[in-house]
Every structure is written in structure tokens, then in C-alpha cells.
PLY file of the C-alpha trace (Angstrom):
ply
format ascii 1.0
element vertex 389
property float x
property float y
property float z
element edge 388
property int vertex1
property int vertex2
end_header
-87.64 14.19 -33.09
-91.06 12.97 -32.93
-91.52 9.19 -32.05
-94.84 7.40 -32.59
-96.36 3.70 -32.78
-97.87 2.45 -35.20
-99.95 -1.30 -35.94
-99.18 -2.51 -39.36
-101.79 -4.93 -41.34
-100.06 -7.75 -40.23
-100.03 -6.98 -36.97
-96.48 -5.91 -36.06
-95.71 -2.70 -33.60
-93.61 -0.59 -35.58
-92.14 2.51 -34.79
-92.20 5.49 -37.08
-89.10 8.22 -36.74
-90.07 11.45 -38.36
-87.95 14.30 -38.49
-89.63 17.27 -37.47
-87.35 19.25 -34.54
-84.72 21.98 -34.31
-81.27 20.27 -35.17
-78.01 22.01 -34.54
-77.60 25.82 -35.53
-75.83 26.84 -38.89
-73.79 30.18 -39.68
-76.14 32.96 -39.96
-74.89 33.64 -43.45
-75.67 29.98 -44.42
-79.82 30.57 -42.88
-80.67 33.45 -45.04
-79.16 31.68 -48.25
-81.82 28.73 -47.50
-84.09 31.37 -46.39
-84.37 32.73 -49.83
-84.26 28.83 -51.51
-87.04 27.55 -52.67
-87.61 23.89 -53.73
-88.29 23.12 -57.32
-91.54 23.46 -58.84
-91.58 19.32 -59.57
-90.32 18.66 -56.16
-92.21 17.15 -53.44
-92.41 16.46 -50.27
-94.49 13.30 -50.08
-93.28 11.67 -53.11
-89.65 9.83 -52.75
-86.50 11.53 -54.54
-85.29 9.48 -57.50
-82.08 9.98 -58.64
-82.42 8.04 -61.66
-85.76 7.58 -63.44
-87.08 4.07 -62.52
-84.42 3.61 -59.53
-85.41 3.10 -56.48
-84.10 5.55 -53.43
-81.20 3.72 -52.25
-81.03 4.44 -48.17
-77.75 3.42 -45.90
-78.61 2.39 -42.21
-76.21 1.71 -40.08
-76.40 0.59 -35.92
-73.90 0.48 -33.77
-74.63 -1.30 -31.37
-73.47 -0.15 -27.25
-74.84 -2.27 -24.73
-77.53 -5.10 -24.87
-79.47 -3.93 -21.29
-81.81 -7.40 -20.79
-83.48 -10.40 -22.00
-86.56 -11.23 -20.85
-87.57 -14.78 -21.17
-91.39 -14.35 -20.00
-91.90 -11.26 -22.13
-90.02 -12.81 -24.89
-88.33 -9.03 -25.61
-84.56 -8.00 -25.49
-83.52 -4.15 -24.66
-80.48 -2.89 -26.83
-79.21 0.33 -26.72
-77.49 1.33 -30.18
-77.02 4.60 -32.26
-78.84 4.78 -36.01
-77.28 6.48 -38.50
-79.31 7.08 -41.72
-78.03 8.78 -45.04
-79.87 9.00 -48.42
-78.99 10.91 -51.13
-81.67 13.97 -52.69
-80.94 15.33 -56.04
-82.34 18.55 -54.65
-78.78 18.98 -53.07
-77.45 20.03 -55.87
-79.32 22.98 -55.96
-78.61 23.51 -51.93
-76.45 26.73 -51.13
-74.22 25.17 -48.39
-73.53 22.05 -46.47
-73.63 21.89 -42.24
-76.49 20.78 -40.23
-79.45 22.81 -40.19
-82.69 23.59 -38.62
-85.63 21.92 -40.12
-88.43 25.19 -39.72
-85.39 25.96 -42.84
-85.60 22.21 -44.41
-90.12 21.26 -44.04
-90.18 21.58 -47.92
-87.40 18.65 -48.05
-88.20 14.88 -48.01
-87.25 12.72 -44.65
-87.88 8.92 -45.02
-90.08 7.15 -42.41
-88.81 4.76 -40.57
-89.75 1.92 -38.92
-89.01 -0.32 -36.46
-90.63 -4.05 -37.04
-91.70 -5.74 -33.77
-91.04 -2.83 -31.85
-92.69 -2.64 -27.95
-91.34 0.28 -26.56
-88.65 3.11 -27.98
-87.00 5.82 -25.75
-84.11 8.49 -26.73
-80.74 8.97 -25.01
-78.95 11.70 -23.86
-75.21 11.67 -24.78
-72.85 13.18 -22.93
-72.38 16.15 -23.82
-76.03 16.97 -24.55
-75.58 16.59 -28.47
-79.24 16.93 -29.80
-79.51 14.17 -32.52
-79.23 15.89 -36.23
-79.38 16.18 -39.69
-77.13 17.34 -41.57
-76.09 17.66 -45.59
-72.51 16.40 -46.69
-71.81 16.44 -50.23
-74.90 14.86 -51.90
-76.12 13.02 -48.86
-78.33 13.99 -46.36
-77.53 12.06 -42.56
-78.79 12.06 -39.79
-78.71 9.90 -36.46
-79.68 8.93 -32.74
-78.88 7.18 -30.29
-82.69 4.89 -29.27
-83.23 2.20 -26.36
-85.16 0.12 -28.34
-87.65 -3.29 -26.80
-87.92 -5.67 -29.56
-90.07 -8.42 -29.54
-88.34 -12.05 -30.21
-89.44 -14.68 -31.46
-88.05 -17.14 -29.11
-88.25 -21.78 -29.00
-88.13 -22.61 -25.37
-88.60 -26.45 -26.53
-84.50 -26.80 -25.64
-84.65 -24.74 -22.47
-82.85 -24.33 -21.09
-79.81 -25.45 -22.89
-81.49 -23.44 -25.37
-80.06 -20.26 -28.38
-82.38 -17.84 -29.23
-82.29 -15.79 -33.02
-83.49 -12.56 -32.50
-83.86 -10.51 -35.76
-84.14 -6.59 -35.37
-85.38 -4.98 -39.24
-85.69 -1.32 -39.73
-87.95 -0.10 -43.32
-90.93 1.00 -44.25
-94.01 0.12 -45.22
-95.32 3.56 -46.79
-92.96 2.72 -50.00
-92.09 -0.86 -50.98
-88.82 -1.89 -52.97
-89.87 -0.34 -56.07
-89.18 3.46 -54.46
-87.09 2.58 -51.71
-84.30 -0.06 -50.58
-82.57 0.10 -47.50
-79.11 -1.19 -47.00
-77.26 -1.74 -43.70
-74.31 -2.60 -41.78
-73.53 -3.47 -37.72
-70.63 -2.21 -36.13
-70.29 -3.33 -32.51
-68.70 -1.59 -30.05
-66.20 -3.46 -27.19
-68.77 -4.00 -24.35
-66.76 -3.61 -22.17
-69.79 -2.07 -20.07
-72.05 -5.41 -21.15
-74.05 -6.71 -18.11
-73.58 -9.76 -17.03
-77.10 -11.74 -18.51
-77.99 -15.31 -18.61
-77.14 -15.65 -22.08
-73.82 -14.77 -24.44
-74.33 -12.16 -26.80
-72.91 -12.55 -30.55
-74.66 -10.69 -34.04
-74.61 -11.58 -37.23
-76.34 -9.56 -40.82
-79.50 -10.60 -41.90
-79.50 -13.96 -44.34
-80.67 -12.61 -47.81
-84.53 -14.37 -47.33
-84.65 -11.52 -44.17
-83.69 -8.45 -45.77
-87.71 -8.27 -47.38
-90.46 -8.09 -45.78
-94.23 -8.88 -47.47
-97.68 -7.07 -46.20
-100.95 -8.57 -46.25
-101.14 -6.71 -49.23
-98.34 -8.50 -51.15
-96.57 -5.52 -51.02
-92.77 -6.13 -50.62
-90.12 -3.85 -48.23
-86.90 -3.72 -48.57
-85.47 -3.63 -45.02
-82.02 -3.14 -43.18
-81.28 -4.16 -39.52
-78.73 -6.97 -38.14
-79.35 -10.82 -36.22
-79.12 -11.04 -32.03
-77.74 -14.61 -31.27
-78.44 -15.52 -27.92
-76.92 -19.04 -25.99
-78.06 -19.51 -22.71
-74.63 -19.46 -20.19
-74.88 -23.27 -19.61
-72.51 -23.54 -16.46
-75.29 -21.49 -14.07
-77.88 -24.27 -15.13
-75.24 -27.02 -14.96
-74.35 -26.10 -11.03
-78.20 -24.91 -9.64
-80.25 -27.88 -11.76
-78.75 -30.99 -12.84
-75.98 -31.03 -11.12
-78.55 -31.40 -7.39
-80.60 -33.39 -9.27
-78.15 -35.87 -10.88
-77.31 -36.21 -6.60
-80.48 -36.74 -5.75
-81.20 -39.48 -8.20
-77.54 -41.42 -7.35
-78.00 -41.06 -3.73
-80.92 -43.03 -3.90
-78.93 -45.88 -5.59
-78.24 -45.78 -1.27
-81.06 -48.07 -0.61
-80.00 -50.91 -2.43
-77.38 -51.68 0.16
-79.42 -51.09 2.90
-81.34 -55.06 3.50
-85.01 -55.02 3.01
-86.45 -55.44 6.19
-85.53 -51.77 7.07
-88.52 -50.65 5.90
-88.62 -47.35 7.46
-85.07 -46.29 6.23
-85.20 -47.69 3.12
-88.76 -46.05 1.60
-87.94 -43.26 3.99
-84.97 -41.94 1.48
-86.36 -43.27 -1.32
-89.59 -41.21 -0.67
-88.03 -38.31 0.65
-85.64 -37.59 -2.61
-88.81 -38.43 -4.91
-90.78 -35.78 -3.56
-87.69 -33.33 -3.34
-87.80 -34.04 -7.03
-91.10 -32.96 -7.94
-90.79 -29.77 -5.55
-88.13 -28.81 -7.82
-89.92 -29.74 -10.68
-92.55 -27.59 -9.91
-90.47 -24.57 -8.41
-88.33 -24.96 -12.17
-91.93 -24.51 -13.57
-92.68 -22.07 -11.94
-89.78 -20.14 -12.62
-88.93 -21.08 -15.88
-90.53 -19.84 -19.17
-93.46 -20.61 -20.96
-93.50 -23.22 -23.37
-95.88 -24.87 -25.67
-94.22 -28.15 -25.40
-92.34 -30.82 -23.17
-88.66 -28.43 -22.55
-85.05 -30.05 -21.72
-85.44 -29.70 -18.42
-89.11 -31.22 -18.51
-87.78 -34.38 -20.21
-84.73 -34.03 -17.72
-86.71 -33.93 -14.07
-89.20 -37.14 -15.50
-85.95 -38.83 -16.19
-84.74 -38.27 -12.41
-88.30 -39.12 -11.02
-88.11 -41.74 -13.53
-85.34 -43.44 -11.78
-86.13 -42.68 -8.43
-89.90 -44.33 -8.79
-88.30 -47.98 -10.70
-85.94 -47.78 -6.86
-89.57 -47.48 -5.16
-91.17 -50.14 -7.12
-88.33 -52.38 -6.82
-88.51 -52.41 -3.28
-91.75 -53.30 -3.09
-91.45 -56.03 -5.53
-88.75 -57.32 -2.36
-91.38 -56.25 0.02
-93.97 -58.81 -1.92
-91.77 -61.51 -1.48
-91.25 -61.24 1.86
-95.20 -60.94 2.14
-95.29 -64.36 0.55
-93.21 -66.14 2.32
-94.72 -64.89 5.83
-97.89 -65.88 4.40
-95.87 -69.42 3.51
-94.48 -69.85 6.89
-97.69 -69.16 8.48
-99.63 -71.97 6.49
-96.62 -74.47 7.34
-96.40 -73.68 10.66
-99.97 -74.75 10.98
-99.87 -77.64 9.23
-97.00 -79.18 11.34
-98.80 -78.67 14.15
-101.59 -81.05 13.00
-98.82 -83.06 12.48
-96.02 -82.37 14.65
-93.64 -81.83 11.66
-92.14 -78.42 10.12
-89.72 -80.03 7.64
-89.68 -79.26 3.28
-90.91 -75.67 3.46
-90.34 -74.42 0.35
-88.15 -71.10 1.24
-86.15 -70.46 3.77
-85.78 -66.89 5.71
-81.95 -66.69 4.82
-82.53 -68.42 1.51
-85.40 -65.34 0.99
-82.49 -62.59 2.01
-79.67 -63.99 0.05
-82.42 -63.61 -3.08
-83.19 -59.94 -1.96
-79.65 -58.82 -1.77
-78.76 -60.88 -5.31
-81.87 -58.32 -6.88
-80.59 -55.49 -5.19
-77.31 -55.68 -6.90
-78.87 -56.43 -10.38
-81.56 -53.53 -10.03
-78.65 -51.50 -9.07
-75.89 -52.45 -11.99
-79.20 -51.63 -14.06
-80.23 -48.32 -12.66
-75.99 -47.60 -13.04
-76.07 -48.46 -16.84
-79.72 -47.01 -17.60
-79.11 -43.66 -15.71
-75.41 -43.20 -17.44
-77.34 -43.94 -21.06
-79.85 -41.72 -20.53
-77.71 -39.02 -19.60
-75.88 -39.78 -22.21
-78.73 -39.60 -24.91
-80.04 -36.30 -23.39
-76.42 -34.83 -24.10
-75.84 -35.72 -27.66
-79.49 -34.76 -28.38
-79.82 -30.92 -27.04
-76.18 -29.77 -27.05
-74.43 -31.14 -30.06
-77.55 -32.76 -32.76
-79.42 -29.79 -31.93
0 1
1 2
2 3
3 4
4 5
5 6
6 7
7 8
8 9
9 10
10 11
11 12
12 13
13 14
14 15
15 16
16 17
17 18
18 19
19 20
20 21
21 22
22 23
23 24
24 25
25 26
26 27
27 28
28 29
29 30
30 31
31 32
32 33
33 34
34 35
35 36
36 37
37 38
38 39
39 40
40 41
41 42
42 43
43 44
44 45
45 46
46 47
47 48
48 49
49 50
50 51
51 52
52 53
53 54
54 55
55 56
56 57
57 58
58 59
59 60
60 61
61 62
62 63
63 64
64 65
65 66
66 67
67 68
68 69
69 70
70 71
71 72
72 73
73 74
74 75
75 76
76 77
77 78
78 79
79 80
80 81
81 82
82 83
83 84
84 85
85 86
86 87
87 88
88 89
89 90
90 91
91 92
92 93
93 94
94 95
95 96
96 97
97 98
98 99
99 100
100 101
101 102
102 103
103 104
104 105
105 106
106 107
107 108
108 109
109 110
110 111
111 112
112 113
113 114
114 115
115 116
116 117
117 118
118 119
119 120
120 121
121 122
122 123
123 124
124 125
125 126
126 127
127 128
128 129
129 130
130 131
131 132
132 133
133 134
134 135
135 136
136 137
137 138
138 139
139 140
140 141
141 142
142 143
143 144
144 145
145 146
146 147
147 148
148 149
149 150
150 151
151 152
152 153
153 154
154 155
155 156
156 157
157 158
158 159
159 160
160 161
161 162
162 163
163 164
164 165
165 166
166 167
167 168
168 169
169 170
170 171
171 172
172 173
173 174
174 175
175 176
176 177
177 178
178 179
179 180
180 181
181 182
182 183
183 184
184 185
185 186
186 187
187 188
188 189
189 190
190 191
191 192
192 193
193 194
194 195
195 196
196 197
197 198
198 199
199 200
200 201
201 202
202 203
203 204
204 205
205 206
206 207
207 208
208 209
209 210
210 211
211 212
212 213
213 214
214 215
215 216
216 217
217 218
218 219
219 220
220 221
221 222
222 223
223 224
224 225
225 226
226 227
227 228
228 229
229 230
230 231
231 232
232 233
233 234
234 235
235 236
236 237
237 238
238 239
239 240
240 241
241 242
242 243
243 244
244 245
245 246
246 247
247 248
248 249
249 250
250 251
251 252
252 253
253 254
254 255
255 256
256 257
257 258
258 259
259 260
260 261
261 262
262 263
263 264
264 265
265 266
266 267
267 268
268 269
269 270
270 271
271 272
272 273
273 274
274 275
275 276
276 277
277 278
278 279
279 280
280 281
281 282
282 283
283 284
284 285
285 286
286 287
287 288
288 289
289 290
290 291
291 292
292 293
293 294
294 295
295 296
296 297
297 298
298 299
299 300
300 301
301 302
302 303
303 304
304 305
305 306
306 307
307 308
308 309
309 310
310 311
311 312
312 313
313 314
314 315
315 316
316 317
317 318
318 319
319 320
320 321
321 322
322 323
323 324
324 325
325 326
326 327
327 328
328 329
329 330
330 331
331 332
332 333
333 334
334 335
335 336
336 337
337 338
338 339
339 340
340 341
341 342
342 343
343 344
344 345
345 346
346 347
347 348
348 349
349 350
350 351
351 352
352 353
353 354
354 355
355 356
356 357
357 358
358 359
359 360
360 361
361 362
362 363
363 364
364 365
365 366
366 367
367 368
368 369
369 370
370 371
371 372
372 373
373 374
374 375
375 376
376 377
377 378
378 379
379 380
380 381
381 382
382 383
383 384
384 385
385 386
386 387
387 388
């Protein structure tokens, strides 16, 4: 088996599978018959065999998915173990002397399909438990070939809703040498019971390709038939909630304690809100480093921005209270100077007791406004990123 990577005009990395190796041995009598067998003169190993005139060759592809090994947000790729089975009909089999599994050195004059994985990054063959090699067999009117592979594929991921995102990764296999007029790929997908599936940050579901995804057009507007499946990835919500949403929500709500601390307690009140604000800034920086790269604001960025805005509102509210106390101190100083001149201290605009009572009222109203605003922000955020999207 010869594995080669090739680039198409559309810059996709393609995977070429050519059947060029020794396969299961057949009986010695059949080998002798094959050695004496010669292909018809009008048959060419470089031309797609046609069962009927002006009819494309139908190549049946079967994917047996064994396990999804890994999903990488940073490289936007996934790795999956699968067994690939390809079957095609060749008119030359009507003249074949026998069925079975054959040495391809004997069948070197037979046409075999060049099969490409679109968007492939890396591929490797897997050794089966019983050390059985990949094989090409003849059964009735069909050639049949299979291979165990571990493939790493590119996936077009969109992280706008990260970490509440879902990704749709398309696996397509076909040919860029023979267009849909000469060769058509038809496929089916089977999923083994994922008992040995390792724990990933995504939940996994498989589905078939849509009709518009079963054809591929290159830079020269040639249409190629493809087969494959779709890997639907949905990020698990519970770990994200426990590690990110719950701690940041708790920190934001802890700033509301400052509304019940007297405005005169400047060190205690300002240290509480400023410490929480700096913690949120640190969490946002760490999230940007650990999270995937995105071209726009993600759902996580918006959430942390909401939390920082709520804490900033608490700081601004306390700055307003300090301004009121500063104004009162200035007026008291002026009134005291005036009273010393006229020996009177009456008719002050506002007493210290009245200011404290007014600050308490402002704190209580601010507390209610913050609770209502934050609750509405959380509701809108949840509806938009989990239900409407």
C-alpha cells in the first residue's frame, strides 16, 4: 500500500490511496490461472472501466468509525480511527478465472481507484490484532478492498459561540482525477459501539452528507463526486459552567456586599471591589491564552465583559458617594469659617447624619438596580447563545 499526500488546485491537502502491495495469497492453482490470464486489448489500467456505455462507474465506499481520538481547537483538526472499505464493479471480472484475495503483482494490469481525503493533515495505517494485512478481494462481479486508518483531518471551526459552541466537521473522500461524468462515489457510515471512546471535551454525533456536499468543484469548475460523513461536535457544558461561569458569577455578586458597607469605610469597601475587578481581569487574560483563536468576540469574551462592567458600575457608584462626602466636607469648612466670623453655625445645607442616610438610600437603590440588570443580562446571554443560536 502506497500512501501519498498531494495538493489540489484549491489548496486542499488530499490523500491518495493506490493499491500497490502484496495482499492475501490465493491458492496456487488460481495463481497459475492468473499468470496465464491476459486482459483484453481494449482494456486499460489508466481508464475508468465502464459497466455500461456513457455511464459513470459507481464506487461504493463504506466508513466504519471506531473511535475519535482527539479534537484540537488550536489546530482546528480532529483525529479519528476508521476502517475504510471500497468496492467497484469491473467488466473484466466476467472473464476472471477465479475469486478470492490476490497478489496485486499478478493484477498489475487492472484499474484501481485513486482515492483522496479532502482536507487531510496526516494519515497512518493501523495494524489489526491478528496481523491481517489490508486486502483486495474479488467477489462475484466486484473488486473489494479495505484498510484500517487513523486520519487527522482539518475542520472549519467557528468559535464565535465559544465555549457554548458546536462544530460541524465534514469528512469527504473522492477523486480529483475523474469527474462525476466518469466516476461516482456512493457511501454509507457505520459507527461501532463507542465503549472504548476516550473522554473528550465534545459530545460526538455522526450524520450523512447533505446533497449539496456530495459534489466538489475545483478551480476549473469541474464537478467531482465524493462520499463521506459529518462529525457533529458539541462542547460539554457542565465543565465550562463549573470552571468559568460559576466562579465569575460568584465574584460579580460578591461585589454587591460593598453596598452594605458604610461609605465612610473607604479601605474596606474599595479594597473589596478593586480586588474582585483585578481577579476578573486576570481570569479574562488567562481565558484568552488558553482559549482558541477567534477573529471576533467570543461568547466567553462577552460574558467576562458583562462581569467587569457590573463590577465597574459598583466602583463608579462608590466614587459618586465619595464625591458627596467631599462636597459636604468642603461646605462644612466654608460654613465653619463663616460662623467664626458671625459666631453662628446655623443653616448648614446638609448635616452629616442626613448625608449618611442619603448614601444608604443610594446604596440600596444601586443594589436593586445591579441585581435586576445582572439577572436580565444573564437571561439574554443564555437565551441567545444556547437557545436562539
